[in-house]
C-alpha positions in Angstrom: 14.4 -26.8 1.2 13.2 -23.2 0.9 14.2 -20.4 3.3 10.8 -20.6 5.2 11.3 -24.3 5.8 14.9 -23.7 7.0 13.7 -21.1 9.5 11.0 -23.4 10.9 13.5 -26.3 11.2 15.9 -24.0 13.1 13.1 -22.9 15.4 12.3 -26.5 16.4 16.0 -27.0 17.2 16.2 -23.8 19.2 13.2 -24.8 21.3 14.6 -28.2 21.9 17.9 -26.8 23.1 16.9 -23.6 24.9 13.2 -23.9 25.7 10.3 -21.7 24.6 11.9 -18.6 25.9 14.9 -19.3 23.7 17.4 -18.9 26.6 16.2 -15.4 27.6 15.0 -14.4 31.0 11.3 -13.4 30.9 8.9 -12.2 33.5 6.9 -14.7 35.5 3.8 -12.6 34.9 2.7 -9.8 32.5 3.2 -6.4 34.0 1.5 -4.1 31.5 -2.1 -3.7 30.4 -3.1 -4.9 26.9 -3.3 -2.2 24.2 -5.9 -3.0 21.5 -4.2 -4.1 18.3 -5.6 -2.2 15.2 -9.1 -1.2 16.4 -11.8 -1.6 13.8 -12.8 2.1 13.6 -9.7 3.5 11.9 -6.9 2.8 9.5 -3.6 2.1 11.0 0.1 1.5 10.4 2.5 -1.0 11.9 6.2 0.0 11.9 8.8 -2.6 12.4 11.9 -3.1 14.6 14.0 -5.0 12.1 17.8 -5.4 11.9 18.2 -7.9 9.1 16.3 -10.2 6.7 17.1 -13.2 4.5 16.3 -11.2 1.4 18.2 -8.0 2.2 20.8 -9.2 4.6 21.8 -6.6 7.2 19.4 -3.6 7.3 20.1 -1.8 10.6 22.4 -3.8 12.8 23.0 -1.0 15.2 19.3 -0.2 15.7 18.4 0.7 19.2 15.0 -0.9 19.8 14.0 1.4 22.7 14.9 4.6 20.9 13.4 3.4 17.6 10.1 2.5 19.4 9.9 6.0 20.8 10.6 7.5 17.3 7.8 5.3 15.9 5.4 6.3 18.6 6.2 10.0 17.9 5.5 9.4 14.2 2.0 8.3 15.0 2.1 4.6 14.4 -0.7 2.5 15.7 1.4 -0.5 16.4 5.0 -1.6 16.5 6.2 -5.0 15.2 9.2 -6.5 16.8 11.2 -9.2 15.0 12.3 -11.7 17.6 13.9 -14.3 15.3 17.6 -14.3 16.0 19.3 -16.2 13.1 18.0 -14.5 9.9 16.5 -11.4 11.4 18.9 -10.8 14.3 16.2 -9.9 16.8 15.3 -11.4 20.2 12.9 -11.4 23.1 15.0 -8.7 24.9 14.0 -6.4 22.0 10.3 -7.2 22.6 10.6 -6.4 26.3 12.5 -3.2 25.6 10.0 -1.9 23.1 7.1 -2.6 25.5 8.9 -0.6 28.2 9.7 2.2 25.8 6.2 2.7 24.5 4.8 2.7 28.1 7.4 5.3 29.1 6.4 7.4 26.1 2.7 7.0 27.0 3.3 8.1 30.6 5.4 11.1 29.4 2.9 12.3 26.7 -0.4 11.2 28.2 -1.2 9.5 24.9 -2.2 5.8 24.4 0.9 3.7 23.5 1.1 1.9 20.2 0.2 -1.8 20.4 3.2 -4.2 20.3 3.3 -7.2 18.0 5.7 -10.1 18.4 6.6 -11.0 14.8 8.2 -14.4 14.6 7.8 -17.9 13.2 5.8 -19.2 16.1 4.8 -22.9 16.1 3.3 -23.6 19.6 0.9 -22.2 22.2 3.8 -22.0 24.7 5.5 -19.3 22.5 2.4 -17.2 22.7 2.5 -17.4 26.5 6.1 -16.2 26.4 5.1 -13.3 24.1 2.2 -12.4 26.4 4.4 -12.4 29.5 7.0 -10.2 27.7 4.2 -7.7 27.1 3.1 -8.3 23.5 -0.4 -7.2 22.6 -0.5 -9.4 19.5 1.5 -12.2 17.8 2.0 -13.3 14.2 0.7 -16.7 13.2 1.9 -17.7 9.7 -0.8 -20.0 8.3 1.6 -21.5 5.8 3.7 -23.1 8.5 0.9 -24.3 10.7 -1.6 -27.1 10.2 -5.2 -26.3 10.8 -5.5 -27.8 14.3 -2.4 -26.0 15.5 -3.5 -22.6 14.1 -6.9 -23.0 15.7 -5.4 -23.9 19.1 -2.9 -21.0 18.9 -5.6 -18.5 18.0 -7.7 -19.8 20.9 -4.7 -19.2 23.2 -4.6 -15.6 22.0 -8.2 -15.2 22.8 -7.9 -16.7 26.2 -5.0 -14.3 27.0 -6.9 -11.3 25.6 -4.4 -10.6 22.8 -4.8 -10.6 19.1 -3.7 -13.1 16.5 -2.4 -11.5 13.3 -2.9 -14.4 10.9 -0.8 -14.2 7.8 -2.4 -15.7 4.7 -1.2 -16.3 1.1 -2.3 -19.7 -0.3 -5.7 -21.2 -1.0 -5.2 -23.7 1.9 -4.4 -20.7 4.2 -7.9 -19.4 3.5 -9.3 -22.8 4.5 -7.4 -22.7 7.8 -8.8 -19.2 8.4 -12.3 -20.5 7.8 -11.9 -23.2 10.4 -10.4 -20.7 12.9 -13.2 -18.1 12.7 -15.7 -20.9 13.5 -14.3 -21.1 17.1 -12.5 -17.8 17.6 -14.2 -14.4 17.4 -12.8 -12.0 14.8 -12.5 -9.5 17.7 -9.2 -11.4 18.4 -8.2 -11.9 14.7 -6.6 -9.6 12.2 -5.7 -11.0 8.8 -2.5 -10.1 7.0 -1.4 -10.8 3.4 2.3 -10.6 2.7 3.3 -9.0 -0.6 6.6 -10.9 -0.2 6.6 -14.6 -1.0 8.4 -16.2 2.0 9.7 -19.0 -0.2 11.8 -16.8 -2.5 11.2 -13.3 -1.1 9.8 -11.9 -4.5 7.4 -9.1 -4.0 4.0 -8.6 -5.8 1.9 -5.6 -4.6 -1.2 -7.2 -6.0 -1.1 -10.4 -3.9 -2.7 -8.8 -0.9 -5.4 -7.2 -3.1 -6.1 -10.5 -4.8 -7.0 -12.1 -1.4 -9.0 -9.2 0.1 -12.4 -10.3 -1.3 -12.1 -13.9 -0.2 -10.9 -12.9 3.3 -13.9 -10.7 3.7 -16.2 -13.5 2.5 -14.8 -15.7 5.3 -14.1 -13.3 8.2 -16.9 -10.7 7.4 -17.1 -7.5 5.5 -15.6 -5.6 8.5 -12.6 -7.9 8.7 -9.3 -6.1 9.5 -6.8 -6.8 6.7 -3.1 -5.7 6.8 -1.0 -5.1 3.7 2.4 -6.6 4.6 5.8 -5.8 3.1 7.0 -4.4 -0.1 6.4 -0.7 0.7 9.4 1.6 0.7 8.1 5.0 -0.4 5.3 7.4 0.4 3.9 6.8 -3.1 3.8 3.1 -2.6 2.2 3.6 0.8 -0.5 5.8 -0.8 -1.2 3.0 -3.3 -1.6 0.4 -0.6 -3.9 2.8 1.3 -6.1 3.5 -1.7 -6.8 -0.3 -2.1 -8.9 -0.3 1.1 -6.7 -2.1 3.6 -7.2 -1.6 7.3 -3.5 -1.3 8.0 -0.1 -1.5 6.5 3.0 -3.1 7.9 6.3 -1.4 7.1 9.6 -3.2 7.7 12.8 -2.2 5.9 11.7 1.3 4.9 11.0 2.4 8.5 13.9 0.5 10.1 16.5 2.1 7.8 15.1 5.6 8.2 12.9 6.1 11.3 12.7 9.8 10.5 10.8 9.0 7.3 8.2 7.0 9.2 5.9 9.9 9.6 5.6 10.5 5.9 4.9 6.8 5.3 2.3 6.7 8.0 0.4 9.8 6.7 0.6 8.7 3.1 -1.1 5.4 3.9 -3.7 6.8 6.3 -4.7 9.7 4.2 -5.0 7.7 0.9 -8.4 7.5 -0.7 -9.9 5.1 -3.2 -9.3 6.1 -6.8 -10.1 4.9 -10.3 -6.6 3.5 -10.4 -7.0 1.5 -7.2 -10.5 0.2 -8.2 -9.2 -1.0 -11.5 -6.2 -2.8 -10.0 -8.5 -4.5 -7.4 -10.7 -5.7 -10.2 -7.6 -7.1 -12.0 -6.3 -8.7 -8.8 -9.6 -10.6 -8.4 -9.3 -11.9 -11.9 -5.7 -13.0 -11.1 -7.0 -14.9 -8.1 -9.7 -16.6 -10.1 -7.1 -17.7 -12.6 -4.7 -19.0 -9.9 -7.5 -21.1 -8.4 -8.0 -22.9 -11.7 -4.2 -23.6 -12.0 -4.1 -22.1 -15.5 -0.8 -20.9 -16.8 -2.3 -19.2 -19.8 -1.3 -15.5 -19.8 -3.6 -12.6 -20.2 -3.4 -11.5 -23.8 -3.3 -7.9 -25.1 -3.7 -7.2 -28.8 -2.3 -3.8 -29.5 -2.2 -1.3 -32.4 -5.9 -1.8 -33.2 -7.5 0.8 -35.5 -10.9 -0.6 -36.6 -13.9 -2.4 -35.2 -13.5 -5.5 -37.3 -10.1 -6.3 -35.8 -11.2 -5.3 -32.3 -14.2 -7.6 -32.5 -12.2 -10.5 -33.8 -9.6 -10.2 -31.1 -12.2 -10.0 -28.4 -14.2 -13.0 -29.8 -11.0 -15.1 -29.7 -10.5 -14.3 -26.1 -8.2 -11.2 -25.8 -8.2 -9.7 -22.3 -7.0 -6.3 -23.3 -7.3 -4.3 -26.5 -4.7 -1.6 -27.2 -5.2 1.7 -29.1 -2.3 4.0 -29.8 -2.7 7.7 -29.3 0.5 9.0 -30.8 0.9 11.1 -34.0 4.1 9.4 -35.1 2.8 5.9 -34.9 1.7 4.1 -38.1 -0.8 2.4 -35.9 -2.5 5.5 -34.5 -6.2 5.1 -33.9 -8.5 7.8 -35.1 -10.0 9.1 -31.8 -13.4 9.7 -33.5 -13.5 6.0 -34.4 -13.1 4.7 -30.8 -16.7 5.2 -29.7 -17.8 3.3 -32.8 -15.5 0.4 -31.8 -16.7 0.5 -28.2 -20.4 0.4 -29.4 -19.6 -2.6 -31.7 -18.1 -4.4 -28.7 -21.1 -3.6 -26.6 -23.6 -4.8 -29.2 -21.6 -8.0 -29.5 -21.8 -8.6 -25.7 -18.0 -8.3 -25.5 -17.3 -4.9 -23.8 -17.4 -6.3 -20.3 -15.0 -9.1 -21.2 -12.1 -6.9 -22.3 -10.2 -3.9 -20.9 -9.5 -1.2 -23.4 -6.1 0.5 -23.2 -5.0 3.9 -24.6 -1.3 4.0 -25.3 0.4 7.4 -25.0 4.0 8.4 -25.6 3.9 12.2 -25.0 1.9 13.2 -22.0 1.4 16.9 -22.9 0.1 16.2 -26.4 -3.4 16.4 -27.7 -3.3 12.7 -28.3 -2.7 12.1 -24.6 -5.6 14.5 -23.7 -7.8 12.6 -26.0 -6.9 9.3 -24.4 -7.5 10.6 -20.9 -10.9 12.0 -22.0 -11.8 8.7 -23.5 -11.0 7.0 -20.2 -13.1 9.4 -18.3 -16.0 8.8 -20.7 -15.8 5.0 -20.3 -14.4 4.3 -23.8 -11.0 3.2 -22.3 -10.1 1.4 -19.0 -6.4 2.0 -18.7 -3.7 4.4 -19.9 -0.4 2.8 -21.0 2.5 5.1 -20.4 5.0 4.2 -23.1 8.3 5.6 -21.8 6.6 8.7 -20.3 5.8 7.6 -16.8 7.7 10.4 -15.0 5.8 13.1 -16.8 2.3 11.7 -16.2 0.7 13.6 -13.4 -2.8 12.0 -13.3 -1.8 8.9 -11.3 -5.3 8.6 -9.9 -6.4 7.4 -13.4 -6.0 3.7 -14.2 -2.5 3.3 -15.7 0.7 1.3 -16.0 4.1 2.0 -17.3 6.1 0.6 -20.1 9.9 0.3 -19.9 11.9 -0.3 -23.0 14.6 -2.9 -22.2 17.7 -3.1 -24.2 20.5 -3.5 -21.6 21.1 -4.0 -17.9 20.8 -0.3 -17.2 17.1 -0.4 -18.0 16.5 -2.8 -15.1 17.2 0.1 -12.6 14.3 2.1 -14.2 12.0 -0.9 -13.5 13.2 -0.9 -9.8 12.5 2.8 -9.5 9.0 2.7 -10.9 8.1 -0.4 -8.8 9.2 1.4 -5.6 6.6 4.1 -6.4 3.9 1.5 -5.9 3.1 0.7 -9.5 1.3 -2.6 -9.6 2.6 -3.8 -13.1 5.1 -2.7 -15.6 5.1 -3.8 -19.3 8.6 -4.4 -20.9 9.1 -3.9 -24.6 12.0 -3.9 -27.1 13.3 -0.7 -28.6 14.9 -0.2 -31.9 16.1 3.3 -32.8 13.5 6.0 -31.9 10.5 3.6 -32.1 9.4 2.7 -28.6 7.3 -0.3 -29.6 5.8 -2.3 -32.5 9.2 -3.1 -33.9 8.7 -6.9 -34.1 12.0 -7.3 -32.2 12.3 -9.4 -29.1 14.1 -8.4 -25.8 17.2 -10.6 -25.1 16.2 -13.7 -23.2 18.7 -13.1 -20.4 17.1 -9.6 -19.7 13.6 -11.1 -19.8 14.7 -13.7 -17.2 16.1 -11.0 -15.0 12.9 -8.9 -15.1 10.8 -12.0 -14.3 12.9 -12.5 -11.1 12.0 -8.9 -10.0 8.3 -8.7 -10.8 5.4 -10.4 -12.5 6.2 -10.4 -16.2 4.2 -8.4 -18.7 6.0 -8.9 -22.0 5.9 -7.3 -25.4 8.2 -7.3 -28.4 8.4 -9.8 -31.3 5.7 -12.2 -30.1 4.0 -14.0 -32.9 1.6 -17.0 -33.4 4.7 -19.1 -34.2 6.7 -18.3 -31.1 4.1 -17.5 -28.5 3.9 -21.0 -27.0 7.7 -21.2 -26.7 7.8 -17.8 -24.9 5.0 -18.7 -22.5 6.5 -22.1 -21.7 9.9 -20.6 -21.0 9.1 -17.4 -19.2 5.6 -17.9 -17.8 4.5 -14.3 -18.4 1.4 -13.0 -16.7 0.5 -11.0 -19.8 1.8 -10.9 -23.4 1.3 -7.9 -25.6 1.1 -8.7 -29.4 1.0 -6.1 -32.1 3.0 -6.5 -35.3 3.2 -10.2 -34.9 -0.5 -10.6 -35.9 -0.7 -7.9 -38.6 -1.4 -7.9 -42.3 0.0 -4.4 -42.5 0.7 -1.8 -39.8 -2.6 -1.1 -38.0 -4.5 -3.9 -39.8 -4.7 -7.3 -38.2 -4.5 -10.6 -40.0 -7.4 -12.7 -38.6 -5.8 -16.0 -39.6 -2.7 -15.0 -37.5 -4.9 -14.0 -34.6 -6.6 -17.4 -34.7 -3.3 -19.2 -34.8 -2.1 -17.2 -31.8 -5.0 -18.0 -29.6 -4.9 -21.7 -30.8 -1.3 -21.9 -29.7 -2.2 -20.6 -26.3 -5.0 -23.1 -25.7 -2.7 -25.7 -24.3 -1.8 -23.5 -21.3 
């Protein structure tokens, strides 16, 4: 049984023993007017009252819900989420009532509209929505994953009848089907959609999961559907990335609860974020991920790196490579001649392959002429991404499509991955390192370290992958992307076409 199942089972026991109010005294009638939850005309942020969680344990046990709510309102949040689950999150319905009173007092004192209040819990019945309404909630969370279609529809109808909003959390394909049935009978005026970057089964975080579902949600609920990016944001940089993807709102939990004084920076970073080349590229990638998930394929994306000529680039693309890598670094034996790149791109276009592959410029020294050439090639459309090989911190053009590489040789390197992820970077490639060479060594990362990285983030893996071992690596670690360079070479910078064919043949079974 996973943690989500445990929480739901405990909820059923609590209701049976204590009733729908879970043993708390609640008002006979609602006493406050309804505040609109995330209006359609502007971006918003939801800050959370949260003392603990199953993934992080105790977060802010001494949190004062009334004072925190006032701090959040002062920070400019549009809504406040109140965790009312008592066993794993250590919240309760008293917190909900206190927050509603607090924001109303703040509103009276300042003359400003109060933030809307969301009851965030693992609700499984209409009666719990009635309880939330009477306690003052303006919206409630409905987790599609734990509700069958009929129950979700009836609970959303209950929200509509009461005049409050259902924040419907989606993640799986069947969740989208439930949403489709719900919007047939409940106006989207009373529905906001949310996608949790955290998987509630194992609490792993993937910042691209919300982006992957955005297109499909809008196809169901309309192009003006309100969609919330939930969880996984801890820094202003990550908030900016989420905001640049086009979400209507962002829900912040741990980061705000631990440090309410930082809430203002997080709010402004999200609200003021604008679409960029980087965000557009990751949205496109996320949609491809979703298409792959729907087919059930476990075949990884494949990047062939260290290309220097059009013949090898064409062969790799013809065989099905998803990314082609070109190294812009003077010290590399696989450095591409920048003048040859337009010729390679033209050959791919003439073969009808340019749109099927993403072209990556690998840089190691961000202040070099090589790096400038790579950035110019991206701006001219001859590259699609910049790969920052060990130079993430010194790269200042974060609005350009990019991802970082971390060389992993021991446990200390895992902390570097954590730090980069907190900055809102969607993907990180890990590679082996031997001596001063940052990549292309033909050496593999220790299996134990690969496993630890895969538990933190979606695995993009380089280092020592060949036609002979690719199938074993994919079977064991299930990487989302593999990066192959020396493992399919005849000599540095020149690919062996027979090895390329064997590599893609080995991956066909996935």
